[in-house]
CHARMM internal coordinates of N, CA and C (Angstrom, degrees):
IC EDIT
DIST 1 N 1 CA 1.4185
DIST 1 CA 1 C 1.6486
ANGL 1 N 1 CA 1 C 102.32
DIST 1 C 2 N 1.3784
ANGL 1 CA 1 C 2 N 112.09
DIHE 1 N 1 CA 1 C 2 N 134.72
DIST 2 N 2 CA 1.3640
ANGL 1 C 2 N 2 CA 117.40
DIHE 1 CA 1 C 2 N 2 CA 177.85
DIST 2 CA 2 C 1.5559
ANGL 2 N 2 CA 2 C 109.80
DIHE 1 C 2 N 2 CA 2 C -74.15
DIST 2 C 3 N 1.3013
ANGL 2 CA 2 C 3 N 117.66
DIHE 2 N 2 CA 2 C 3 N 128.38
DIST 3 N 3 CA 1.4293
ANGL 2 C 3 N 3 CA 123.06
DIHE 2 CA 2 C 3 N 3 CA 179.38
DIST 3 CA 3 C 1.5199
ANGL 3 N 3 CA 3 C 114.40
DIHE 2 C 3 N 3 CA 3 C -109.07
DIST 3 C 4 N 1.2122
ANGL 3 CA 3 C 4 N 115.74
DIHE 3 N 3 CA 3 C 4 N 145.58
DIST 4 N 4 CA 1.5665
ANGL 3 C 4 N 4 CA 117.71
DIHE 3 CA 3 C 4 N 4 CA -177.10
DIST 4 CA 4 C 1.5868
ANGL 4 N 4 CA 4 C 103.41
DIHE 3 C 4 N 4 CA 4 C -111.34
DIST 4 C 5 N 1.2772
ANGL 4 CA 4 C 5 N 117.41
DIHE 4 N 4 CA 4 C 5 N 142.40
DIST 5 N 5 CA 1.4524
ANGL 4 C 5 N 5 CA 123.25
DIHE 4 CA 4 C 5 N 5 CA 171.46
DIST 5 CA 5 C 1.4994
ANGL 5 N 5 CA 5 C 111.03
DIHE 4 C 5 N 5 CA 5 C -114.85
DIST 5 C 6 N 1.3138
ANGL 5 CA 5 C 6 N 115.52
DIHE 5 N 5 CA 5 C 6 N 110.90
DIST 6 N 6 CA 1.4971
ANGL 5 C 6 N 6 CA 118.96
DIHE 5 CA 5 C 6 N 6 CA -178.91
DIST 6 CA 6 C 1.4565
ANGL 6 N 6 CA 6 C 110.12
DIHE 5 C 6 N 6 CA 6 C -107.92
DIST 6 C 7 N 1.3223
ANGL 6 CA 6 C 7 N 111.80
DIHE 6 N 6 CA 6 C 7 N 133.51
DIST 7 N 7 CA 1.5395
ANGL 6 C 7 N 7 CA 115.32
DIHE 6 CA 6 C 7 N 7 CA 176.79
DIST 7 CA 7 C 1.5276
ANGL 7 N 7 CA 7 C 102.86
DIHE 6 C 7 N 7 CA 7 C -134.66
DIST 7 C 8 N 1.3037
ANGL 7 CA 7 C 8 N 114.62
DIHE 7 N 7 CA 7 C 8 N 126.42
DIST 8 N 8 CA 1.4166
ANGL 7 C 8 N 8 CA 123.58
DIHE 7 CA 7 C 8 N 8 CA 170.88
DIST 8 CA 8 C 1.5391
ANGL 8 N 8 CA 8 C 115.71
DIHE 7 C 8 N 8 CA 8 C -82.55
DIST 8 C 9 N 1.2820
ANGL 8 CA 8 C 9 N 120.73
DIHE 8 N 8 CA 8 C 9 N 116.02
DIST 9 N 9 CA 1.4028
ANGL 8 C 9 N 9 CA 122.50
DIHE 8 CA 8 C 9 N 9 CA -170.42
DIST 9 CA 9 C 1.4894
ANGL 9 N 9 CA 9 C 107.21
DIHE 8 C 9 N 9 CA 9 C -111.69
DIST 9 C 10 N 1.3027
ANGL 9 CA 9 C 10 N 120.22
DIHE 9 N 9 CA 9 C 10 N 139.67
DIST 10 N 10 CA 1.4660
ANGL 9 C 10 N 10 CA 126.07
DIHE 9 CA 9 C 10 N 10 CA 175.16
DIST 10 CA 10 C 1.3694
ANGL 10 N 10 CA 10 C 111.19
DIHE 9 C 10 N 10 CA 10 C -109.84
DIST 10 C 11 N 1.3029
ANGL 10 CA 10 C 11 N 117.89
DIHE 10 N 10 CA 10 C 11 N 130.39
DIST 11 N 11 CA 1.4935
ANGL 10 C 11 N 11 CA 125.00
DIHE 10 CA 10 C 11 N 11 CA 176.54
DIST 11 CA 11 C 1.5213
ANGL 11 N 11 CA 11 C 102.20
DIHE 10 C 11 N 11 CA 11 C -122.35
DIST 11 C 12 N 1.3561
ANGL 11 CA 11 C 12 N 113.64
DIHE 11 N 11 CA 11 C 12 N 120.35
DIST 12 N 12 CA 1.5081
ANGL 11 C 12 N 12 CA 121.91
DIHE 11 CA 11 C 12 N 12 CA 177.60
DIST 12 CA 12 C 1.4830
ANGL 12 N 12 CA 12 C 109.81
DIHE 11 C 12 N 12 CA 12 C -101.41
DIST 12 C 13 N 1.2771
ANGL 12 CA 12 C 13 N 117.56
DIHE 12 N 12 CA 12 C 13 N 132.38
DIST 13 N 13 CA 1.4633
ANGL 12 C 13 N 13 CA 121.81
DIHE 12 CA 12 C 13 N 13 CA 178.91
DIST 13 CA 13 C 1.5511
ANGL 13 N 13 CA 13 C 112.99
DIHE 12 C 13 N 13 CA 13 C -110.19
DIST 13 C 14 N 1.3466
ANGL 13 CA 13 C 14 N 116.82
DIHE 13 N 13 CA 13 C 14 N 123.67
DIST 14 N 14 CA 1.4798
ANGL 13 C 14 N 14 CA 115.87
DIHE 13 CA 13 C 14 N 14 CA 170.74
DIST 14 CA 14 C 1.4629
ANGL 14 N 14 CA 14 C 113.37
DIHE 13 C 14 N 14 CA 14 C 63.99
DIST 14 C 15 N 1.3029
ANGL 14 CA 14 C 15 N 124.28
DIHE 14 N 14 CA 14 C 15 N 38.83
DIST 15 N 15 CA 1.4184
ANGL 14 C 15 N 15 CA 124.40
DIHE 14 CA 14 C 15 N 15 CA -175.37
DIST 15 CA 15 C 1.5453
ANGL 15 N 15 CA 15 C 104.91
DIHE 14 C 15 N 15 CA 15 C -91.37
DIST 15 C 16 N 1.3868
ANGL 15 CA 15 C 16 N 113.15
DIHE 15 N 15 CA 15 C 16 N 125.78
DIST 16 N 16 CA 1.4196
ANGL 15 C 16 N 16 CA 115.55
DIHE 15 CA 15 C 16 N 16 CA -174.51
DIST 16 CA 16 C 1.5828
ANGL 16 N 16 CA 16 C 110.49
DIHE 15 C 16 N 16 CA 16 C -95.54
DIST 16 C 17 N 1.3401
ANGL 16 CA 16 C 17 N 116.42
DIHE 16 N 16 CA 16 C 17 N -18.80
DIST 17 N 17 CA 1.3941
ANGL 16 C 17 N 17 CA 120.27
DIHE 16 CA 16 C 17 N 17 CA 177.61
DIST 17 CA 17 C 1.5756
ANGL 17 N 17 CA 17 C 113.13
DIHE 16 C 17 N 17 CA 17 C -99.92
DIST 17 C 18 N 1.2860
ANGL 17 CA 17 C 18 N 119.17
DIHE 17 N 17 CA 17 C 18 N 169.22
DIST 18 N 18 CA 1.4683
ANGL 17 C 18 N 18 CA 118.69
DIHE 17 CA 17 C 18 N 18 CA 174.96
DIST 18 CA 18 C 1.4915
ANGL 18 N 18 CA 18 C 109.72
DIHE 17 C 18 N 18 CA 18 C -71.53
DIST 18 C 19 N 1.2883
ANGL 18 CA 18 C 19 N 117.00
DIHE 18 N 18 CA 18 C 19 N 134.34
DIST 19 N 19 CA 1.4932
ANGL 18 C 19 N 19 CA 118.42
DIHE 18 CA 18 C 19 N 19 CA -177.49
DIST 19 CA 19 C 1.4426
ANGL 19 N 19 CA 19 C 105.57
DIHE 18 C 19 N 19 CA 19 C -115.63
DIST 19 C 20 N 1.3024
ANGL 19 CA 19 C 20 N 114.49
DIHE 19 N 19 CA 19 C 20 N 141.01
DIST 20 N 20 CA 1.4810
ANGL 19 C 20 N 20 CA 127.14
DIHE 19 CA 19 C 20 N 20 CA 177.18
DIST 20 CA 20 C 1.4798
ANGL 20 N 20 CA 20 C 110.88
DIHE 19 C 20 N 20 CA 20 C -113.83
DIST 20 C 21 N 1.3761
ANGL 20 CA 20 C 21 N 120.74
DIHE 20 N 20 CA 20 C 21 N 121.55
DIST 21 N 21 CA 1.4870
ANGL 20 C 21 N 21 CA 121.30
DIHE 20 CA 20 C 21 N 21 CA 177.23
DIST 21 CA 21 C 1.4360
ANGL 21 N 21 CA 21 C 104.04
DIHE 20 C 21 N 21 CA 21 C -121.68
DIST 21 C 22 N 1.3747
ANGL 21 CA 21 C 22 N 110.38
DIHE 21 N 21 CA 21 C 22 N 133.52
DIST 22 N 22 CA 1.5403
ANGL 21 C 22 N 22 CA 118.80
DIHE 21 CA 21 C 22 N 22 CA 167.23
DIST 22 CA 22 C 1.4453
ANGL 22 N 22 CA 22 C 111.07
DIHE 21 C 22 N 22 CA 22 C -124.69
DIST 22 C 23 N 1.2849
ANGL 22 CA 22 C 23 N 115.85
DIHE 22 N 22 CA 22 C 23 N 135.26
DIST 23 N 23 CA 1.4612
ANGL 22 C 23 N 23 CA 123.35
DIHE 22 CA 22 C 23 N 23 CA -176.59
DIST 23 CA 23 C 1.4306
ANGL 23 N 23 CA 23 C 109.12
DIHE 22 C 23 N 23 CA 23 C -139.52
DIST 23 C 24 N 1.3644
ANGL 23 CA 23 C 24 N 120.59
DIHE 23 N 23 CA 23 C 24 N 120.45
DIST 24 N 24 CA 1.4440
ANGL 23 C 24 N 24 CA 124.29
DIHE 23 CA 23 C 24 N 24 CA 178.75
DIST 24 CA 24 C 1.5025
ANGL 24 N 24 CA 24 C 109.18
DIHE 23 C 24 N 24 CA 24 C -128.55
DIST 24 C 25 N 1.2258
ANGL 24 CA 24 C 25 N 120.21
DIHE 24 N 24 CA 24 C 25 N 137.90
DIST 25 N 25 CA 1.5107
ANGL 24 C 25 N 25 CA 126.32
DIHE 24 CA 24 C 25 N 25 CA -24.33
DIST 25 CA 25 C 1.5717
ANGL 25 N 25 CA 25 C 110.33
DIHE 24 C 25 N 25 CA 25 C -67.78
DIST 25 C 26 N 1.3327
ANGL 25 CA 25 C 26 N 113.00
DIHE 25 N 25 CA 25 C 26 N 157.70
DIST 26 N 26 CA 1.5106
ANGL 25 C 26 N 26 CA 115.91
DIHE 25 CA 25 C 26 N 26 CA -174.10
DIST 26 CA 26 C 1.5620
ANGL 26 N 26 CA 26 C 107.65
DIHE 25 C 26 N 26 CA 26 C -74.34
DIST 26 C 27 N 1.2943
ANGL 26 CA 26 C 27 N 116.86
DIHE 26 N 26 CA 26 C 27 N -38.54
DIST 27 N 27 CA 1.4850
ANGL 26 C 27 N 27 CA 119.68
DIHE 26 CA 26 C 27 N 27 CA 175.87
DIST 27 CA 27 C 1.5311
ANGL 27 N 27 CA 27 C 112.32
DIHE 26 C 27 N 27 CA 27 C -131.41
DIST 27 C 28 N 1.3690
ANGL 27 CA 27 C 28 N 117.49
DIHE 27 N 27 CA 27 C 28 N 141.85
DIST 28 N 28 CA 1.4169
ANGL 27 C 28 N 28 CA 125.00
DIHE 27 CA 27 C 28 N 28 CA -177.07
DIST 28 CA 28 C 1.4234
ANGL 28 N 28 CA 28 C 109.28
DIHE 27 C 28 N 28 CA 28 C -128.18
DIST 28 C 29 N 1.3734
ANGL 28 CA 28 C 29 N 115.33
DIHE 28 N 28 CA 28 C 29 N 129.20
DIST 29 N 29 CA 1.5313
ANGL 28 C 29 N 29 CA 123.31
DIHE 28 CA 28 C 29 N 29 CA 174.09
DIST 29 CA 29 C 1.5021
ANGL 29 N 29 CA 29 C 107.84
DIHE 28 C 29 N 29 CA 29 C -107.69
DIST 29 C 30 N 1.4258
ANGL 29 CA 29 C 30 N 114.35
DIHE 29 N 29 CA 29 C 30 N 124.05
DIST 30 N 30 CA 1.4589
ANGL 29 C 30 N 30 CA 119.89
DIHE 29 CA 29 C 30 N 30 CA -174.91
DIST 30 CA 30 C 1.4904
ANGL 30 N 30 CA 30 C 107.86
DIHE 29 C 30 N 30 CA 30 C -123.21
DIST 30 C 31 N 1.3383
ANGL 30 CA 30 C 31 N 117.88
DIHE 30 N 30 CA 30 C 31 N 153.35
DIST 31 N 31 CA 1.4517
ANGL 30 C 31 N 31 CA 125.24
DIHE 30 CA 30 C 31 N 31 CA 161.79
DIST 31 CA 31 C 1.4749
ANGL 31 N 31 CA 31 C 107.49
DIHE 30 C 31 N 31 CA 31 C -96.69
DIST 31 C 32 N 1.3252
ANGL 31 CA 31 C 32 N 115.13
DIHE 31 N 31 CA 31 C 32 N 158.10
DIST 32 N 32 CA 1.4810
ANGL 31 C 32 N 32 CA 124.82
DIHE 31 CA 31 C 32 N 32 CA -177.98
DIST 32 CA 32 C 1.5126
ANGL 32 N 32 CA 32 C 108.68
DIHE 31 C 32 N 32 CA 32 C -55.66
DIST 32 C 33 N 1.2738
ANGL 32 CA 32 C 33 N 117.78
DIHE 32 N 32 CA 32 C 33 N 128.61
DIST 33 N 33 CA 1.5190
ANGL 32 C 33 N 33 CA 124.23
DIHE 32 CA 32 C 33 N 33 CA 179.39
DIST 33 CA 33 C 1.5331
ANGL 33 N 33 CA 33 C 112.88
DIHE 32 C 33 N 33 CA 33 C 94.21
DIST 33 C 34 N 1.2644
ANGL 33 CA 33 C 34 N 120.34
DIHE 33 N 33 CA 33 C 34 N -5.83
DIST 34 N 34 CA 1.4411
ANGL 33 C 34 N 34 CA 119.17
DIHE 33 CA 33 C 34 N 34 CA 179.77
DIST 34 CA 34 C 1.6368
ANGL 34 N 34 CA 34 C 106.83
DIHE 33 C 34 N 34 CA 34 C -93.16
DIST 34 C 35 N 1.3067
ANGL 34 CA 34 C 35 N 110.47
DIHE 34 N 34 CA 34 C 35 N 164.91
DIST 35 N 35 CA 1.3913
ANGL 34 C 35 N 35 CA 118.32
DIHE 34 CA 34 C 35 N 35 CA -176.26
DIST 35 CA 35 C 1.5487
ANGL 35 N 35 CA 35 C 109.22
DIHE 34 C 35 N 35 CA 35 C -123.67
DIST 35 C 36 N 1.2301
ANGL 35 CA 35 C 36 N 118.73
DIHE 35 N 35 CA 35 C 36 N 160.58
DIST 36 N 36 CA 1.5074
ANGL 35 C 36 N 36 CA 122.69
DIHE 35 CA 35 C 36 N 36 CA -177.37
DIST 36 CA 36 C 1.5428
ANGL 36 N 36 CA 36 C 107.92
DIHE 35 C 36 N 36 CA 36 C -142.38
DIST 36 C 37 N 1.3456
ANGL 36 CA 36 C 37 N 110.99
DIHE 36 N 36 CA 36 C 37 N 150.08
DIST 37 N 37 CA 1.5238
ANGL 36 C 37 N 37 CA 116.10
DIHE 36 CA 36 C 37 N 37 CA 170.61
DIST 37 CA 37 C 1.5184
ANGL 37 N 37 CA 37 C 106.94
DIHE 36 C 37 N 37 CA 37 C -125.08
DIST 37 C 38 N 1.3189
ANGL 37 CA 37 C 38 N 120.89
DIHE 37 N 37 CA 37 C 38 N 128.13
DIST 38 N 38 CA 1.4387
ANGL 37 C 38 N 38 CA 123.93
DIHE 37 CA 37 C 38 N 38 CA 178.41
DIST 38 CA 38 C 1.5763
ANGL 38 N 38 CA 38 C 107.49
DIHE 37 C 38 N 38 CA 38 C -120.45
DIST 38 C 39 N 1.3134
ANGL 38 CA 38 C 39 N 115.49
DIHE 38 N 38 CA 38 C 39 N 132.05
DIST 39 N 39 CA 1.4044
ANGL 38 C 39 N 39 CA 123.80
DIHE 38 CA 38 C 39 N 39 CA 177.56
DIST 39 CA 39 C 1.5008
ANGL 39 N 39 CA 39 C 110.32
DIHE 38 C 39 N 39 CA 39 C -98.56
DIST 39 C 40 N 1.3060
ANGL 39 CA 39 C 40 N 113.64
DIHE 39 N 39 CA 39 C 40 N 116.19
DIST 40 N 40 CA 1.5359
ANGL 39 C 40 N 40 CA 124.75
DIHE 39 CA 39 C 40 N 40 CA -179.30
DIST 40 CA 40 C 1.5358
ANGL 40 N 40 CA 40 C 113.31
DIHE 39 C 40 N 40 CA 40 C -121.92
DIST 40 C 41 N 1.2143
ANGL 40 CA 40 C 41 N 113.43
DIHE 40 N 40 CA 40 C 41 N 116.07
DIST 41 N 41 CA 1.5140
ANGL 40 C 41 N 41 CA 120.03
DIHE 40 CA 40 C 41 N 41 CA 177.83
DIST 41 CA 41 C 1.5836
ANGL 41 N 41 CA 41 C 111.67
DIHE 40 C 41 N 41 CA 41 C -116.32
DIST 41 C 42 N 1.2783
ANGL 41 CA 41 C 42 N 116.34
DIHE 41 N 41 CA 41 C 42 N 131.94
DIST 42 N 42 CA 1.4068
ANGL 41 C 42 N 42 CA 123.40
DIHE 41 CA 41 C 42 N 42 CA 179.37
DIST 42 CA 42 C 1.4955
ANGL 42 N 42 CA 42 C 107.92
DIHE 41 C 42 N 42 CA 42 C -123.60
DIST 42 C 43 N 1.3686
ANGL 42 CA 42 C 43 N 114.38
DIHE 42 N 42 CA 42 C 43 N 122.63
DIST 43 N 43 CA 1.4458
ANGL 42 C 43 N 43 CA 115.59
DIHE 42 CA 42 C 43 N 43 CA -179.57
DIST 43 CA 43 C 1.4963
ANGL 43 N 43 CA 43 C 110.41
DIHE 42 C 43 N 43 CA 43 C -121.50
DIST 43 C 44 N 1.3461
ANGL 43 CA 43 C 44 N 114.42
DIHE 43 N 43 CA 43 C 44 N 162.10
DIST 44 N 44 CA 1.4909
ANGL 43 C 44 N 44 CA 130.60
DIHE 43 CA 43 C 44 N 44 CA 176.81
DIST 44 CA 44 C 1.4921
ANGL 44 N 44 CA 44 C 111.27
DIHE 43 C 44 N 44 CA 44 C 54.30
DIST 44 C 45 N 1.3189
ANGL 44 CA 44 C 45 N 113.90
DIHE 44 N 44 CA 44 C 45 N 57.06
DIST 45 N 45 CA 1.4726
ANGL 44 C 45 N 45 CA 119.46
DIHE 44 CA 44 C 45 N 45 CA 172.46
DIST 45 CA 45 C 1.5419
ANGL 45 N 45 CA 45 C 107.18
DIHE 44 C 45 N 45 CA 45 C -109.74
DIST 45 C 46 N 1.3857
ANGL 45 CA 45 C 46 N 117.95
DIHE 45 N 45 CA 45 C 46 N 112.85
DIST 46 N 46 CA 1.4242
ANGL 45 C 46 N 46 CA 121.98
DIHE 45 CA 45 C 46 N 46 CA -169.23
DIST 46 CA 46 C 1.5017
ANGL 46 N 46 CA 46 C 110.11
DIHE 45 C 46 N 46 CA 46 C -109.36
DIST 46 C 47 N 1.3038
ANGL 46 CA 46 C 47 N 121.73
DIHE 46 N 46 CA 46 C 47 N 115.68
DIST 47 N 47 CA 1.4464
ANGL 46 C 47 N 47 CA 124.17
DIHE 46 CA 46 C 47 N 47 CA 176.45
DIST 47 CA 47 C 1.5321
ANGL 47 N 47 CA 47 C 112.68
DIHE 46 C 47 N 47 CA 47 C 50.11
DIST 47 C 48 N 1.3193
ANGL 47 CA 47 C 48 N 118.10
DIHE 47 N 47 CA 47 C 48 N 36.21
DIST 48 N 48 CA 1.4179
ANGL 47 C 48 N 48 CA 122.09
DIHE 47 CA 47 C 48 N 48 CA 177.81
DIST 48 CA 48 C 1.5232
ANGL 48 N 48 CA 48 C 109.13
DIHE 47 C 48 N 48 CA 48 C -141.05
DIST 48 C 49 N 1.2895
ANGL 48 CA 48 C 49 N 117.31
DIHE 48 N 48 CA 48 C 49 N 170.70
DIST 49 N 49 CA 1.5143
ANGL 48 C 49 N 49 CA 117.58
DIHE 48 CA 48 C 49 N 49 CA -177.87
DIST 49 CA 49 C 1.5403
ANGL 49 N 49 CA 49 C 112.20
DIHE 48 C 49 N 49 CA 49 C -111.00
DIST 49 C 50 N 1.2186
ANGL 49 CA 49 C 50 N 112.85
DIHE 49 N 49 CA 49 C 50 N 155.29
DIST 50 N 50 CA 1.4832
ANGL 49 C 50 N 50 CA 124.06
DIHE 49 CA 49 C 50 N 50 CA 176.70
DIST 50 CA 50 C 1.5323
ANGL 50 N 50 CA 50 C 105.85
DIHE 49 C 50 N 50 CA 50 C -119.50
DIST 50 C 51 N 1.3711
ANGL 50 CA 50 C 51 N 114.48
DIHE 50 N 50 CA 50 C 51 N 134.88
DIST 51 N 51 CA 1.4007
ANGL 50 C 51 N 51 CA 119.82
DIHE 50 CA 50 C 51 N 51 CA -176.53
DIST 51 CA 51 C 1.5958
ANGL 51 N 51 CA 51 C 108.65
DIHE 50 C 51 N 51 CA 51 C -119.79
DIST 51 C 52 N 1.2676
ANGL 51 CA 51 C 52 N 117.79
DIHE 51 N 51 CA 51 C 52 N 125.78
DIST 52 N 52 CA 1.4265
ANGL 51 C 52 N 52 CA 123.82
DIHE 51 CA 51 C 52 N 52 CA -178.22
DIST 52 CA 52 C 1.5376
ANGL 52 N 52 CA 52 C 110.56
DIHE 51 C 52 N 52 CA 52 C -102.03
DIST 52 C 53 N 1.3405
ANGL 52 CA 52 C 53 N 118.56
DIHE 52 N 52 CA 52 C 53 N 132.57
DIST 53 N 53 CA 1.3562
ANGL 52 C 53 N 53 CA 120.49
DIHE 52 CA 52 C 53 N 53 CA -178.75
DIST 53 CA 53 C 1.5859
ANGL 53 N 53 CA 53 C 108.21
DIHE 52 C 53 N 53 CA 53 C -128.29
DIST 53 C 54 N 1.3240
ANGL 53 CA 53 C 54 N 112.03
DIHE 53 N 53 CA 53 C 54 N 150.28
DIST 54 N 54 CA 1.5677
ANGL 53 C 54 N 54 CA 119.38
DIHE 53 CA 53 C 54 N 54 CA 178.42
DIST 54 CA 54 C 1.5087
ANGL 54 N 54 CA 54 C 104.66
DIHE 53 C 54 N 54 CA 54 C -100.30
DIST 54 C 55 N 1.3367
ANGL 54 CA 54 C 55 N 120.22
DIHE 54 N 54 CA 54 C 55 N 135.74
DIST 55 N 55 CA 1.4894
ANGL 54 C 55 N 55 CA 122.73
DIHE 54 CA 54 C 55 N 55 CA 169.17
DIST 55 CA 55 C 1.5108
ANGL 55 N 55 CA 55 C 107.47
DIHE 54 C 55 N 55 CA 55 C -120.32
DIST 55 C 56 N 1.3267
ANGL 55 CA 55 C 56 N 113.42
DIHE 55 N 55 CA 55 C 56 N 131.84
DIST 56 N 56 CA 1.4314
ANGL 55 C 56 N 56 CA 118.33
DIHE 55 CA 55 C 56 N 56 CA -172.36
DIST 56 CA 56 C 1.5241
ANGL 56 N 56 CA 56 C 105.61
DIHE 55 C 56 N 56 CA 56 C -128.58
DIST 56 C 57 N 1.3769
ANGL 56 CA 56 C 57 N 114.95
DIHE 56 N 56 CA 56 C 57 N 126.75
DIST 57 N 57 CA 1.4754
ANGL 56 C 57 N 57 CA 122.53
DIHE 56 CA 56 C 57 N 57 CA 175.87
DIST 57 CA 57 C 1.6218
ANGL 57 N 57 CA 57 C 104.89
DIHE 56 C 57 N 57 CA 57 C -109.54
DIST 57 C 58 N 1.3545
ANGL 57 CA 57 C 58 N 117.83
DIHE 57 N 57 CA 57 C 58 N 149.43
DIST 58 N 58 CA 1.4289
ANGL 57 C 58 N 58 CA 123.08
DIHE 57 CA 57 C 58 N 58 CA -179.78
DIST 58 CA 58 C 1.5162
ANGL 58 N 58 CA 58 C 108.73
DIHE 57 C 58 N 58 CA 58 C 59.24
DIST 58 C 59 N 1.3321
ANGL 58 CA 58 C 59 N 114.83
DIHE 58 N 58 CA 58 C 59 N 63.07
DIST 59 N 59 CA 1.4607
ANGL 58 C 59 N 59 CA 119.86
DIHE 58 CA 58 C 59 N 59 CA -171.77
DIST 59 CA 59 C 1.5977
ANGL 59 N 59 CA 59 C 114.61
DIHE 58 C 59 N 59 CA 59 C -48.83
DIST 59 C 60 N 1.2723
ANGL 59 CA 59 C 60 N 113.55
DIHE 59 N 59 CA 59 C 60 N 135.81
DIST 60 N 60 CA 1.4312
ANGL 59 C 60 N 60 CA 122.49
DIHE 59 CA 59 C 60 N 60 CA 171.51
DIST 60 CA 60 C 1.5771
ANGL 60 N 60 CA 60 C 105.57
DIHE 59 C 60 N 60 CA 60 C -146.90
DIST 60 C 61 N 1.2938
ANGL 60 CA 60 C 61 N 112.83
DIHE 60 N 60 CA 60 C 61 N 174.10
DIST 61 N 61 CA 1.5083
ANGL 60 C 61 N 61 CA 117.44
DIHE 60 CA 60 C 61 N 61 CA 176.62
DIST 61 CA 61 C 1.4627
ANGL 61 N 61 CA 61 C 112.07
DIHE 60 C 61 N 61 CA 61 C -73.16
DIST 61 C 62 N 1.3789
ANGL 61 CA 61 C 62 N 116.24
DIHE 61 N 61 CA 61 C 62 N 114.01
DIST 62 N 62 CA 1.4663
ANGL 61 C 62 N 62 CA 122.18
DIHE 61 CA 61 C 62 N 62 CA -177.41
DIST 62 CA 62 C 1.4897
ANGL 62 N 62 CA 62 C 109.84
DIHE 61 C 62 N 62 CA 62 C -125.51
DIST 62 C 63 N 1.3268
ANGL 62 CA 62 C 63 N 113.47
DIHE 62 N 62 CA 62 C 63 N 136.13
DIST 63 N 63 CA 1.4789
ANGL 62 C 63 N 63 CA 118.98
DIHE 62 CA 62 C 63 N 63 CA 174.96
DIST 63 CA 63 C 1.5896
ANGL 63 N 63 CA 63 C 107.04
DIHE 62 C 63 N 63 CA 63 C -108.03
DIST 63 C 64 N 1.3212
ANGL 63 CA 63 C 64 N 119.87
DIHE 63 N 63 CA 63 C 64 N 134.24
DIST 64 N 64 CA 1.4565
ANGL 63 C 64 N 64 CA 118.80
DIHE 63 CA 63 C 64 N 64 CA -174.46
DIST 64 CA 64 C 1.4912
ANGL 64 N 64 CA 64 C 104.34
DIHE 63 C 64 N 64 CA 64 C -128.75
DIST 64 C 65 N 1.3968
ANGL 64 CA 64 C 65 N 110.96
DIHE 64 N 64 CA 64 C 65 N 134.21
DIST 65 N 65 CA 1.4681
ANGL 64 C 65 N 65 CA 118.80
DIHE 64 CA 64 C 65 N 65 CA 175.88
DIST 65 CA 65 C 1.4913
ANGL 65 N 65 CA 65 C 107.66
DIHE 64 C 65 N 65 CA 65 C -125.90
DIST 65 C 66 N 1.3074
ANGL 65 CA 65 C 66 N 116.72
DIHE 65 N 65 CA 65 C 66 N 119.72
DIST 66 N 66 CA 1.4801
ANGL 65 C 66 N 66 CA 121.25
DIHE 65 CA 65 C 66 N 66 CA 179.12
DIST 66 CA 66 C 1.5858
ANGL 66 N 66 CA 66 C 111.91
DIHE 65 C 66 N 66 CA 66 C -107.40
DIST 66 C 67 N 1.3058
ANGL 66 CA 66 C 67 N 115.88
DIHE 66 N 66 CA 66 C 67 N 140.23
DIST 67 N 67 CA 1.4447
ANGL 66 C 67 N 67 CA 118.64
DIHE 66 CA 66 C 67 N 67 CA 175.74
DIST 67 CA 67 C 1.5447
ANGL 67 N 67 CA 67 C 106.07
DIHE 66 C 67 N 67 CA 67 C -132.82
DIST 67 C 68 N 1.3795
ANGL 67 CA 67 C 68 N 115.81
DIHE 67 N 67 CA 67 C 68 N 146.01
DIST 68 N 68 CA 1.3443
ANGL 67 C 68 N 68 CA 125.57
DIHE 67 CA 67 C 68 N 68 CA -174.74
DIST 68 CA 68 C 1.5155
ANGL 68 N 68 CA 68 C 111.78
DIHE 67 C 68 N 68 CA 68 C -120.24
DIST 68 C 69 N 1.2778
ANGL 68 CA 68 C 69 N 119.38
DIHE 68 N 68 CA 68 C 69 N 128.46
DIST 69 N 69 CA 1.4234
ANGL 68 C 69 N 69 CA 121.18
DIHE 68 CA 68 C 69 N 69 CA 179.03
DIST 69 CA 69 C 1.5409
ANGL 69 N 69 CA 69 C 109.84
DIHE 68 C 69 N 69 CA 69 C -102.94
DIST 69 C 70 N 1.2542
ANGL 69 CA 69 C 70 N 118.07
DIHE 69 N 69 CA 69 C 70 N 130.76
DIST 70 N 70 CA 1.5615
ANGL 69 C 70 N 70 CA 125.04
DIHE 69 CA 69 C 70 N 70 CA -178.33
DIST 70 CA 70 C 1.4723
ANGL 70 N 70 CA 70 C 103.21
DIHE 69 C 70 N 70 CA 70 C -90.88
DIST 70 C 71 N 1.3338
ANGL 70 CA 70 C 71 N 116.07
DIHE 70 N 70 CA 70 C 71 N 100.34
DIST 71 N 71 CA 1.5146
ANGL 70 C 71 N 71 CA 122.88
DIHE 70 CA 70 C 71 N 71 CA 178.18
DIST 71 CA 71 C 1.5425
ANGL 71 N 71 CA 71 C 109.04
DIHE 70 C 71 N 71 CA 71 C -130.61
END
COOR INIT
IC SEED 1 N 1 CA 1 C
IC BUILD
């Protein structure tokens, strides 16, 4: 069975404050047709931008839906 390895990577640009990133789980292995939920929290970003990237190994057809909570 073809497995996908998805890792959500955060790249922060020009962050002047200390930034804390928590991501659970850090790496997820899936089989085709399975879904996953990852909890990512980024704290202490002041007047700067955070960029989120998806990294995929063993390419297969993947649909991604991201949602952001304003907390």
